[in-house]
Backbone atoms as SQL, in Angstrom:
CREATE TABLE atoms (id INTEGER PRIMARY KEY, chain TEXT, resi INTEGER, resn TEXT, atom TEXT, x REAL, y REAL, z REAL);
INSERT INTO atoms VALUES
  (1, 'A', 1, 'MET', 'N', 38.115, -37.286, 4.944),
  (2, 'A', 1, 'MET', 'CA', 37.255, -36.677, 5.999),
  (3, 'A', 1, 'MET', 'C', 37.136, -35.118, 6.010),
  (4, 'A', 2, 'THR', 'N', 38.314, -34.541, 5.641),
  (5, 'A', 2, 'THR', 'CA', 38.239, -33.079, 5.712),
  (6, 'A', 2, 'THR', 'C', 37.420, -32.567, 4.599),
  (7, 'A', 3, 'ASN', 'N', 37.230, -33.278, 3.479),
  (8, 'A', 3, 'ASN', 'CA', 36.369, -32.818, 2.377),
  (9, 'A', 3, 'ASN', 'C', 34.973, -32.791, 2.923),
  (10, 'A', 4, 'PHE', 'N', 34.531, -33.783, 3.651),
  (11, 'A', 4, 'PHE', 'CA', 33.150, -33.827, 4.184),
  (12, 'A', 4, 'PHE', 'C', 32.948, -32.766, 5.130),
  (13, 'A', 5, 'ASN', 'N', 33.895, -32.425, 6.055),
  (14, 'A', 5, 'ASN', 'CA', 33.749, -31.232, 6.964),
  (15, 'A', 5, 'ASN', 'C', 33.763, -30.018, 6.204),
  (16, 'A', 6, 'ASP', 'N', 34.480, -29.810, 5.185),
  (17, 'A', 6, 'ASP', 'CA', 34.409, -28.546, 4.200),
  (18, 'A', 6, 'ASP', 'C', 33.003, -28.367, 3.743),
  (19, 'A', 7, 'PHE', 'N', 32.539, -29.626, 3.376),
  (20, 'A', 7, 'PHE', 'CA', 31.258, -29.698, 2.613),
  (21, 'A', 7, 'PHE', 'C', 30.172, -29.188, 3.553),
  (22, 'A', 8, 'LYS', 'N', 30.223, -29.773, 4.869),
  (23, 'A', 8, 'LYS', 'CA', 29.342, -29.471, 5.810),
  (24, 'A', 8, 'LYS', 'C', 29.312, -27.886, 6.076),
  (25, 'A', 9, 'THR', 'N', 30.607, -27.408, 6.224),
  (26, 'A', 9, 'THR', 'CA', 30.733, -25.909, 6.475),
  (27, 'A', 9, 'THR', 'C', 30.067, -25.143, 5.442),
  (28, 'A', 10, 'ARG', 'N', 30.322, -25.402, 4.190),
  (29, 'A', 10, 'ARG', 'CA', 29.816, -24.759, 2.915),
  (30, 'A', 10, 'ARG', 'C', 28.335, -24.876, 2.883),
  (31, 'A', 11, 'LEU', 'N', 27.676, -26.052, 3.303),
  (32, 'A', 11, 'LEU', 'CA', 26.412, -26.121, 3.288),
  (33, 'A', 11, 'LEU', 'C', 25.717, -25.334, 4.298),
  (34, 'A', 12, 'LYS', 'N', 26.278, -25.249, 5.526),
  (35, 'A', 12, 'LYS', 'CA', 25.665, -24.229, 6.623),
  (36, 'A', 12, 'LYS', 'C', 25.634, -22.911, 6.168),
  (37, 'A', 13, 'ILE', 'N', 26.705, -22.574, 5.524),
  (38, 'A', 13, 'ILE', 'CA', 26.876, -21.166, 5.081),
  (39, 'A', 13, 'ILE', 'C', 25.767, -20.775, 4.056),
  (40, 'A', 14, 'ALA', 'N', 25.628, -21.786, 3.106),
  (41, 'A', 14, 'ALA', 'CA', 24.666, -21.606, 2.014),
  (42, 'A', 14, 'ALA', 'C', 23.150, -21.543, 2.648),
  (43, 'A', 15, 'LYS', 'N', 22.930, -22.374, 3.575),
  (44, 'A', 15, 'LYS', 'CA', 21.530, -22.302, 4.367),
  (45, 'A', 15, 'LYS', 'C', 21.332, -21.087, 4.930),
  (46, 'A', 16, 'SER', 'N', 22.264, -20.558, 5.652),
  (47, 'A', 16, 'SER', 'CA', 22.214, -19.269, 6.290),
  (48, 'A', 16, 'SER', 'C', 21.931, -18.088, 5.338),
  (49, 'A', 17, 'ASN', 'N', 22.576, -18.159, 4.178),
  (50, 'A', 17, 'ASN', 'CA', 22.471, -17.167, 3.133),
  (51, 'A', 17, 'ASN', 'C', 21.099, -17.154, 2.551),
  (52, 'A', 18, 'LEU', 'N', 20.592, -18.408, 2.513),
  (53, 'A', 18, 'LEU', 'CA', 19.100, -18.785, 1.908),
  (54, 'A', 18, 'LEU', 'C', 18.176, -18.099, 2.656),
  (55, 'A', 19, 'LYS', 'N', 18.290, -18.325, 4.095),
  (56, 'A', 19, 'LYS', 'CA', 17.472, -17.738, 5.081),
  (57, 'A', 19, 'LYS', 'C', 17.285, -16.281, 5.107),
  (58, 'A', 20, 'LYS', 'N', 18.457, -15.577, 4.826),
  (59, 'A', 20, 'LYS', 'CA', 18.508, -14.179, 4.741),
  (60, 'A', 20, 'LYS', 'C', 17.800, -13.683, 3.498),
  (61, 'A', 21, 'THR', 'N', 17.920, -14.451, 2.409),
  (62, 'A', 21, 'THR', 'CA', 17.350, -14.110, 1.122),
  (63, 'A', 21, 'THR', 'C', 15.694, -14.133, 1.411),
  (64, 'A', 22, 'ASP', 'N', 15.281, -15.199, 1.930),
  (65, 'A', 22, 'ASP', 'CA', 13.916, -15.389, 2.205),
  (66, 'A', 22, 'ASP', 'C', 13.334, -14.308, 3.102),
  (67, 'A', 23, 'GLU', 'N', 14.083, -13.927, 4.140),
  (68, 'A', 23, 'GLU', 'CA', 13.609, -12.745, 4.985),
  (69, 'A', 23, 'GLU', 'C', 13.418, -11.405, 4.226),
  (70, 'A', 24, 'ASP', 'N', 14.505, -11.065, 3.291),
  (71, 'A', 24, 'ASP', 'CA', 14.428, -10.106, 2.513),
  (72, 'A', 24, 'ASP', 'C', 13.359, -9.933, 1.566),
  (73, 'A', 25, 'SER', 'N', 12.944, -11.171, 0.903),
  (74, 'A', 25, 'SER', 'CA', 11.948, -11.290, 0.007),
  (75, 'A', 25, 'SER', 'C', 10.598, -10.950, 0.759),
  (76, 'A', 26, 'ALA', 'N', 10.396, -11.540, 1.974),
  (77, 'A', 26, 'ALA', 'CA', 9.197, -11.278, 2.616),
  (78, 'A', 26, 'ALA', 'C', 9.054, -9.837, 3.093),
  (79, 'A', 27, 'LYS', 'N', 10.137, -9.185, 3.358),
  (80, 'A', 27, 'LYS', 'CA', 10.002, -7.741, 3.730),
  (81, 'A', 27, 'LYS', 'C', 9.627, -6.894, 2.320),
  (82, 'A', 28, 'GLU', 'N', 10.128, -7.277, 1.182),
  (83, 'A', 28, 'GLU', 'CA', 9.791, -6.641, 0.058),
  (84, 'A', 28, 'GLU', 'C', 8.398, -6.800, -0.350),
  (85, 'A', 29, 'ALA', 'N', 7.839, -8.033, -0.053),
  (86, 'A', 29, 'ALA', 'CA', 6.331, -8.348, -0.489),
  (87, 'A', 29, 'ALA', 'C', 5.612, -7.474, 0.620),
  (88, 'A', 30, 'SER', 'N', 5.906, -7.479, 1.828),
  (89, 'A', 30, 'SER', 'CA', 5.106, -6.673, 2.763),
  (90, 'A', 30, 'SER', 'C', 5.130, -5.149, 2.320),
  (91, 'A', 31, 'PHE', 'N', 6.338, -4.627, 1.810),
  (92, 'A', 31, 'PHE', 'CA', 6.395, -3.274, 1.545),
  (93, 'A', 31, 'PHE', 'C', 5.420, -3.070, 0.190),
  (94, 'A', 32, 'LEU', 'N', 5.445, -3.907, -0.639),
  (95, 'A', 32, 'LEU', 'CA', 4.751, -3.804, -1.869),
  (96, 'A', 32, 'LEU', 'C', 3.197, -3.835, -1.554),
  (97, 'A', 33, 'GLY', 'N', 2.788, -4.763, -0.533),
  (98, 'A', 33, 'GLY', 'CA', 1.420, -4.812, -0.026),
  (99, 'A', 33, 'GLY', 'C', 0.957, -3.550, 0.504),
  (100, 'A', 34, 'ASN', 'N', 1.771, -3.069, 1.318),
  (101, 'A', 34, 'ASN', 'CA', 1.397, -1.791, 2.065),
  (102, 'A', 34, 'ASN', 'C', 1.350, -0.563, 1.036),
  (103, 'A', 35, 'ALA', 'N', 2.227, -0.547, 0.065),
  (104, 'A', 35, 'ALA', 'CA', 2.139, 0.481, -0.959),
  (105, 'A', 35, 'ALA', 'C', 0.774, 0.484, -1.814),
  (106, 'A', 36, 'PHE', 'N', 0.522, -0.910, -2.216),
  (107, 'A', 36, 'PHE', 'CA', -0.759, -1.094, -2.933),
  (108, 'A', 36, 'PHE', 'C', -1.905, -0.679, -2.129),
  (109, 'A', 37, 'LYS', 'N', -1.875, -0.915, -0.863),
  (110, 'A', 37, 'LYS', 'CA', -3.029, -0.636, 0.178),
  (111, 'A', 37, 'LYS', 'C', -3.155, 0.857, 0.076),
  (112, 'A', 38, 'LEU', 'N', -2.174, 1.627, 0.313),
  (113, 'A', 38, 'LEU', 'CA', -2.134, 3.010, 0.404),
  (114, 'A', 38, 'LEU', 'C', -2.720, 3.709, -0.879),
  (115, 'A', 39, 'GLY', 'N', -2.141, 3.285, -1.905),
  (116, 'A', 39, 'GLY', 'CA', -2.660, 3.718, -3.296),
  (117, 'A', 39, 'GLY', 'C', -4.080, 3.483, -3.497),
  (118, 'A', 40, 'THR', 'N', -4.567, 2.201, -3.219),
  (119, 'A', 40, 'THR', 'CA', -6.065, 1.906, -3.365),
  (120, 'A', 40, 'THR', 'C', -6.741, 2.698, -2.410),
  (121, 'A', 41, 'GLU', 'N', -6.425, 2.972, -1.260),
  (122, 'A', 41, 'GLU', 'CA', -7.178, 3.936, -0.255),
  (123, 'A', 41, 'GLU', 'C', -7.464, 5.286, -0.849),
  (124, 'A', 42, 'LEU', 'N', -6.404, 5.759, -1.467),
  (125, 'A', 42, 'LEU', 'CA', -6.406, 7.211, -1.941),
  (126, 'A', 42, 'LEU', 'C', -7.295, 7.258, -3.138),
  (127, 'A', 43, 'VAL', 'N', -7.129, 6.240, -4.185),
  (128, 'A', 43, 'VAL', 'CA', -7.934, 6.183, -5.345),
  (129, 'A', 43, 'VAL', 'C', -9.406, 6.120, -4.920),
  (130, 'A', 44, 'ALA', 'N', -9.733, 5.054, -4.023),
  (131, 'A', 44, 'ALA', 'CA', -11.136, 4.861, -3.595),
  (132, 'A', 44, 'ALA', 'C', -11.758, 6.114, -3.025),
  (133, 'A', 45, 'ALA', 'N', -11.170, 6.837, -2.233),
  (134, 'A', 45, 'ALA', 'CA', -11.528, 7.948, -1.609),
  (135, 'A', 45, 'ALA', 'C', -12.017, 8.998, -2.504),
  (136, 'A', 46, 'VAL', 'N', -11.146, 9.164, -3.484),
  (137, 'A', 46, 'VAL', 'CA', -11.266, 10.296, -4.671),
  (138, 'A', 46, 'VAL', 'C', -12.469, 9.784, -5.446),
  (139, 'A', 47, 'ALA', 'N', -12.571, 8.416, -5.767),
  (140, 'A', 47, 'ALA', 'CA', -13.726, 7.862, -6.630),
  (141, 'A', 47, 'ALA', 'C', -14.988, 8.104, -5.967),
  (142, 'A', 48, 'VAL', 'N', -15.131, 7.651, -4.620),
  (143, 'A', 48, 'VAL', 'CA', -16.306, 7.803, -3.748),
  (144, 'A', 48, 'VAL', 'C', -16.679, 9.269, -3.711),
  (145, 'A', 49, 'GLY', 'N', -15.861, 10.275, -3.493),
  (146, 'A', 49, 'GLY', 'CA', -16.172, 11.543, -3.412),
  (147, 'A', 49, 'GLY', 'C', -16.793, 12.108, -4.685),
  (148, 'A', 50, 'THR', 'N', -16.177, 11.740, -5.802),
  (149, 'A', 50, 'THR', 'CA', -16.547, 12.217, -7.228),
  (150, 'A', 50, 'THR', 'C', -18.013, 11.672, -7.480),
  (151, 'A', 51, 'ILE', 'N', -18.246, 10.358, -7.034),
  (152, 'A', 51, 'ILE', 'CA', -19.645, 9.697, -7.340),
  (153, 'A', 51, 'ILE', 'C', -20.578, 10.268, -6.591),
  (154, 'A', 52, 'ILE', 'N', -20.382, 10.665, -5.225),
  (155, 'A', 52, 'ILE', 'CA', -21.346, 11.259, -4.440),
  (156, 'A', 52, 'ILE', 'C', -21.598, 12.797, -4.954),
  (157, 'A', 53, 'GLY', 'N', -20.617, 13.504, -5.472),
  (158, 'A', 53, 'GLY', 'CA', -20.813, 14.823, -6.150),
  (159, 'A', 53, 'GLY', 'C', -21.633, 14.671, -7.307),
  (160, 'A', 54, 'PHE', 'N', -21.361, 13.618, -8.014),
  (161, 'A', 54, 'PHE', 'CA', -22.303, 13.391, -9.320),
  (162, 'A', 54, 'PHE', 'C', -23.665, 13.089, -9.091),
  (163, 'A', 55, 'ILE', 'N', -23.992, 12.279, -8.163),
  (164, 'A', 55, 'ILE', 'CA', -25.292, 11.971, -7.716),
  (165, 'A', 55, 'ILE', 'C', -26.097, 13.097, -7.208),
  (166, 'A', 56, 'LEU', 'N', -25.334, 13.939, -6.311),
  (167, 'A', 56, 'LEU', 'CA', -25.999, 15.068, -5.761),
  (168, 'A', 56, 'LEU', 'C', -26.241, 16.184, -6.794),
  (169, 'A', 57, 'ASP', 'N', -25.355, 16.298, -7.760),
  (170, 'A', 57, 'ASP', 'CA', -25.531, 17.284, -8.850),
  (171, 'A', 57, 'ASP', 'C', -26.737, 16.820, -9.797),
  (172, 'A', 58, 'SER', 'N', -26.913, 15.664, -9.900),
  (173, 'A', 58, 'SER', 'CA', -28.035, 15.226, -10.695),
  (174, 'A', 58, 'SER', 'C', -29.389, 15.336, -9.937),
  (175, 'A', 59, 'TRP', 'N', -29.315, 15.240, -8.651),
  (176, 'A', 59, 'TRP', 'CA', -30.605, 15.558, -7.930),
  (177, 'A', 59, 'TRP', 'C', -30.831, 17.065, -7.932),
  (178, 'A', 60, 'PHE', 'N', -29.838, 17.909, -7.606),
  (179, 'A', 60, 'PHE', 'CA', -30.081, 19.224, -7.340),
  (180, 'A', 60, 'PHE', 'C', -29.973, 20.007, -8.663),
  (181, 'A', 61, 'GLY', 'N', -29.391, 19.618, -9.758),
  (182, 'A', 61, 'GLY', 'CA', -29.165, 20.220, -10.910),
  (183, 'A', 61, 'GLY', 'C', -28.195, 21.462, -10.870),
  (184, 'A', 62, 'THR', 'N', -27.162, 21.100, -10.164),
  (185, 'A', 62, 'THR', 'CA', -26.005, 22.229, -10.040),
  (186, 'A', 62, 'THR', 'C', -24.823, 21.526, -10.645),
  (187, 'A', 63, 'THR', 'N', -24.912, 21.176, -11.999),
  (188, 'A', 63, 'THR', 'CA', -24.064, 20.204, -12.681),
  (189, 'A', 63, 'THR', 'C', -22.642, 20.293, -12.212),
  (190, 'A', 64, 'PRO', 'N', -21.730, 21.313, -12.467),
  (191, 'A', 64, 'PRO', 'CA', -20.317, 20.930, -12.271),
  (192, 'A', 64, 'PRO', 'C', -19.939, 21.151, -10.716),
  (193, 'A', 65, 'TRP', 'N', -20.687, 21.872, -10.041),
  (194, 'A', 65, 'TRP', 'CA', -20.168, 22.382, -8.779),
  (195, 'A', 65, 'TRP', 'C', -19.934, 21.349, -7.641),
  (196, 'A', 66, 'LEU', 'N', -21.012, 20.547, -7.514),
  (197, 'A', 66, 'LEU', 'CA', -20.859, 19.463, -6.300),
  (198, 'A', 66, 'LEU', 'C', -19.811, 18.477, -6.769),
  (199, 'A', 67, 'ILE', 'N', -19.756, 18.156, -7.903),
  (200, 'A', 67, 'ILE', 'CA', -18.798, 17.103, -8.376),
  (201, 'A', 67, 'ILE', 'C', -17.282, 17.559, -8.068),
  (202, 'A', 68, 'VAL', 'N', -17.069, 18.967, -8.338),
  (203, 'A', 68, 'VAL', 'CA', -15.858, 19.627, -8.065),
  (204, 'A', 68, 'VAL', 'C', -15.546, 19.601, -6.538),
  (205, 'A', 69, 'ILE', 'N', -16.534, 20.035, -5.805),
  (206, 'A', 69, 'ILE', 'CA', -16.386, 20.151, -4.339),
  (207, 'A', 69, 'ILE', 'C', -16.157, 18.849, -3.730),
  (208, 'A', 70, 'PHE', 'N', -16.827, 17.758, -4.137),
  (209, 'A', 70, 'PHE', 'CA', -16.718, 16.439, -3.463),
  (210, 'A', 70, 'PHE', 'C', -15.493, 15.700, -3.990),
  (211, 'A', 71, 'PHE', 'N', -15.085, 16.193, -5.231),
  (212, 'A', 71, 'PHE', 'CA', -13.703, 15.596, -5.587),
  (213, 'A', 71, 'PHE', 'C', -12.602, 15.956, -4.649),
  (214, 'A', 72, 'PHE', 'N', -12.727, 17.288, -4.416),
  (215, 'A', 72, 'PHE', 'CA', -11.663, 17.722, -3.426),
  (216, 'A', 72, 'PHE', 'C', -11.789, 17.290, -2.057),
  (217, 'A', 73, 'VAL', 'N', -12.931, 16.949, -1.514),
  (218, 'A', 73, 'VAL', 'CA', -13.401, 16.434, -0.245),
  (219, 'A', 73, 'VAL', 'C', -12.909, 14.942, -0.185),
  (220, 'A', 74, 'GLY', 'N', -13.101, 14.212, -1.382),
  (221, 'A', 74, 'GLY', 'CA', -12.624, 12.829, -1.385),
  (222, 'A', 74, 'GLY', 'C', -11.080, 12.856, -1.368),
  (223, 'A', 75, 'ALA', 'N', -10.420, 13.731, -2.149),
  (224, 'A', 75, 'ALA', 'CA', -8.986, 13.695, -2.181),
  (225, 'A', 75, 'ALA', 'C', -8.406, 14.062, -0.783),
  (226, 'A', 76, 'ALA', 'N', -9.018, 14.971, -0.133),
  (227, 'A', 76, 'ALA', 'CA', -8.549, 15.305, 1.195),
  (228, 'A', 76, 'ALA', 'C', -8.719, 14.172, 2.101),
  (229, 'A', 77, 'ALA', 'N', -9.899, 13.432, 2.011),
  (230, 'A', 77, 'ALA', 'CA', -10.134, 12.296, 2.881),
  (231, 'A', 77, 'ALA', 'C', -9.133, 11.248, 2.687),
  (232, 'A', 78, 'GLY', 'N', -8.913, 11.020, 1.356),
  (233, 'A', 78, 'GLY', 'CA', -7.868, 9.971, 1.026),
  (234, 'A', 78, 'GLY', 'C', -6.521, 10.223, 1.453),
  (235, 'A', 79, 'MET', 'N', -6.059, 11.485, 1.375),
  (236, 'A', 79, 'MET', 'CA', -4.717, 11.841, 1.791),
  (237, 'A', 79, 'MET', 'C', -4.676, 11.653, 3.392),
  (238, 'A', 80, 'LEU', 'N', -5.822, 12.118, 4.111),
  (239, 'A', 80, 'LEU', 'CA', -5.776, 11.921, 5.542),
  (240, 'A', 80, 'LEU', 'C', -5.775, 10.394, 5.947),
  (241, 'A', 81, 'ASN', 'N', -6.428, 9.531, 5.211),
  (242, 'A', 81, 'ASN', 'CA', -6.391, 8.172, 5.472),
  (243, 'A', 81, 'ASN', 'C', -4.932, 7.494, 5.047),
  (244, 'A', 82, 'VAL', 'N', -4.321, 8.048, 4.014),
  (245, 'A', 82, 'VAL', 'CA', -2.980, 7.565, 3.791),
  (246, 'A', 82, 'VAL', 'C', -2.069, 7.979, 4.815),
  (247, 'A', 83, 'VAL', 'N', -2.170, 9.189, 5.291),
  (248, 'A', 83, 'VAL', 'CA', -1.195, 9.558, 6.412),
  (249, 'A', 83, 'VAL', 'C', -1.428, 8.922, 7.678),
  (250, 'A', 84, 'ARG', 'N', -2.661, 8.726, 8.136),
  (251, 'A', 84, 'ARG', 'CA', -2.918, 7.825, 9.260),
  (252, 'A', 84, 'ARG', 'C', -2.421, 6.526, 9.198),
  (253, 'A', 85, 'THR', 'N', -2.764, 5.874, 8.007),
  (254, 'A', 85, 'THR', 'CA', -2.238, 4.445, 7.839),
  (255, 'A', 85, 'THR', 'C', -0.658, 4.405, 7.727),
  (256, 'A', 86, 'ALA', 'N', -0.116, 5.382, 7.211),
  (257, 'A', 86, 'ALA', 'CA', 1.523, 5.469, 6.990),
  (258, 'A', 86, 'ALA', 'C', 1.908, 5.466, 8.553),
  (259, 'A', 87, 'LYS', 'N', 1.455, 6.380, 9.370),
  (260, 'A', 87, 'LYS', 'CA', 1.914, 6.557, 10.832),
  (261, 'A', 87, 'LYS', 'C', 1.736, 5.249, 11.560),
  (262, 'A', 88, 'ARG', 'N', 0.512, 4.513, 11.430),
  (263, 'A', 88, 'ARG', 'CA', 0.373, 3.348, 12.071),
  (264, 'A', 88, 'ARG', 'C', 1.316, 2.287, 11.583),
  (265, 'A', 89, 'MET', 'N', 1.662, 2.377, 10.313),
  (266, 'A', 89, 'MET', 'CA', 2.633, 1.264, 9.812),
  (267, 'A', 89, 'MET', 'C', 4.166, 1.654, 10.525),
  (268, 'A', 90, 'GLN', 'N', 4.449, 2.750, 10.943),
  (269, 'A', 90, 'GLN', 'CA', 5.813, 3.190, 11.294),
  (270, 'A', 90, 'GLN', 'C', 5.835, 2.781, 12.721),
  (271, 'A', 91, 'LYS', 'N', 4.784, 2.453, 13.420),
  (272, 'A', 91, 'LYS', 'CA', 4.707, 2.085, 14.785),
  (273, 'A', 91, 'LYS', 'C', 4.937, 0.688, 14.801);
């Protein structure tokens, strides 16, 4: 009978360790999802700014200038979005 009680005790310990591992995995997955979201927001903002600059340059014939300006505007907007989202995630 003591072997059965020992087995029950070991089984409870193993189950509690398994629950802790599942919670850690969920936290890691959430972290990776948030990191992917932040990276995507930054890249998308830079890409959109550059595309807008390219389109405006083709309309006005000011070849490199608007691309460069809107690249930096897009980069600034992307960084601002990343900072806002990171602050929101901290709360």
